[in-house]
C-alpha positions, 0 to 999 in steps of 0.5 A: 518562333524564337530560337530559344523555343526551337531548342529541344528541352532537356528532360532531367530525370529525377531519381526517387531515392528511397530513404529508410527511416528506422523508428524505435518503439522504445524511448531511451531512458534519460536520467532525471536530476530533480532540483531541490525545492522548499515549500508547503508540498515539500514539507508535507512530503517529508512529514509523511516520510518521517511518519511512515518510516518511524512507524515501519522501522519502529513497530517491530521493536515494540512489545505487547506483553511477552511478545512482539506487538505486530508479528505475522508468524507464518510458520505457526499460522498465527498473526499477532496484532496488538492485543489480538491473536488471529488465525487463518480462520480470521482471513475475513478481517484481512479481506475487510481491510483490503476492501477498506483500503481500496475504498479509501484509495477511491475516495482520496483519488476522487477528491484530490487525485493521486495523494497516495502516489505523491506522499505515502507510496513506498516507491515515493517515500524510498525514492525521496530518501535515496535522492536525499542521500544522493543530494547530500553526497554529490551535491545539488542538481547542477553538481550531479550533472557535472559529476556524471558528465566528468571523467573518473577522477578521485572525487567522482570515485569516492563520492559514487562509492560513498553514495552506493555504500549508504544506499546498500546499508539503508536497503539492507536495513529496510529488508531486515525490518520487513522480514522482522514483521514475519520473524521475531526481529530480535531472533532474526538479528541474532540469526543473521549475526551468526549467519544462520537461517538461509531463508531469512537471509534470502528474503532480507537480501531480496527485499533489500535488493528490490529497495535498492533497485527501485528507489536508486535506479528505476525511480520514476520508471516504476511509476510510469511503466510498472505501477497499474494505478497510473494507467487507470487513475483517469477512471476515478477522476472527474472535472471536480477532482483536485489535481495539479493544474497550470493556469493557461489563461493566466500563464500564456504567452510564456517567455522571459522578461525583466523583473520590473518590465510591463510584460502585459504590454509585451503580450506575455503572461505570468509564466516566465518560462524558467522551467523550474517546474520541470526541473523539480518534478520527480518524473520529469514532466512539464505540467504546463502541457496539461495533466499527464498520467505520469504525474504523481500529484506531489505538488513540487512544481507548485512550490517551485512556481510559487517561489518564482511568483514571489520573486517576480512579485506576481500573485501565487497560484499560476500552478496550483491544486485545483479542479478542471471546472475551477480553471475553466470557469474561474471559480473561487475557493468556496465554490471548489469546496462546495463541489467536493461533497458530490454524489460519488464522494458521498457514496464512497465516504458512506460505504467506507465509514459503514465498512470501517464501523462494521469491522471495528465492531466485529473485532470488538465482539470477536470471541477469543475462542474457536471450536470445530466439532467433528464426528468420529466417522469410524463408528456411527454409534455403539451400545456401551455398558449400562444400556446406553447409546454412545457417539464419539466426537473430536473437538478442536479447541483454539485458544485465541487469548494469551493466557492458559484457559480451561474450558468447560464443555456441555452438550444438550439437545436430546432427552437424557443426553450427557457428556461422559468424557472430555468435560474439561479442556485446558489449552495453552496460550494461542494454541490449538488442542484436539480432544475426544469427547464421548456423548451418551443417551439412554437406549431408546430415548430417541427415534432412529436417525440423525438428531441435532445436538449442541455443544456449549464451550465456555472458558472458566475465566469468562473469556469466550463462549461458543456454541457449535452444532452437530448431530447424534446418530441413532442406528435403526 
């Protein structure tokens, strides 16, 4: 045995040092600086911004006759919608409108994903407007990043102050317009200038603050964390839904290259890894990692990628609006279009059309008159002069037109029944009037008990005719 083998080996103990690693359950928010881009989808976004905001800001200022065209007068419990005056009893129409809106959302989502989120959602629209103001004041993406990282210079102070001022003015005008749908907007303007109307001022400030906070600061966080639609949208998608998709077969392997290089010989795909698709994304995701719930389907990454493909002289469509089946099976456009008319889309469309037609017909045939008949329960019946038996009723007559109406009241259902008082009722425009009516029959003309009778109420002008059932009580 050698001397080295005879030497006792020194055992060095290894200390297991416990290292505590803190794991945060909340990711720190990183501000997103979207890059400006031009293209088809961007033009569509701005078209929808103009369309929705011209409608929103302009509609309260339009008149219909002597009143505001669209007004939800909660105090008077009347809703004016173009030529219609709706009451709380017409709540069924609001229910129908909500159902139609939900079905339309399901239909559009099944066909082409989050169209609502990407183009017409108020959060998307106002965020786009606020980012446009920010871009005009502070500059493009790189300029905004430099400005935020720089110290507080005079340039930074005046640019940030001007941006905040424009944001606040726009948000307050938005709040004022929103409240103008519930309070006549011209009266609201006069009250605010005179610093009157505490509740009106509160709601203008509240909605203005919500617009300022959501569109100015929270932005993509509303879409990612607050909006429930992002969470359950996948339940309405299938493999034939048009979504923003990255073609991995064509794009990988990604990497930079010279413009005129033979990149295929280098084993590269069409993606040059410029990351412009990430920089233009309003929610800051990388669509090349696949469809994510944060994606709002705005298509700006498609515009950015198409511009790069044009500069590189590559075919467009590396990122495109297509379906999962089309990407995996390499379908042509005609094959994609044929799959749009699949069973779920046809069912959604048929139900949507049916409900829409039913609602339009119901509104067109709606009688501009509502009547409630209430028996006077204080006295079931009484014998009056002339040997007749009398019941008393109270009629609540609602005039749903915008002109004063005179209504003629008749009653039938028993032999010899007649209306003694309350045969003519005059009701002011869009008002409700209660009137007491006395109904008599000859004594002994009917057996003891409750007998069905019918009140016919019709307008002298011909605008409305209603029949309401009630009972005439004959005592034993």
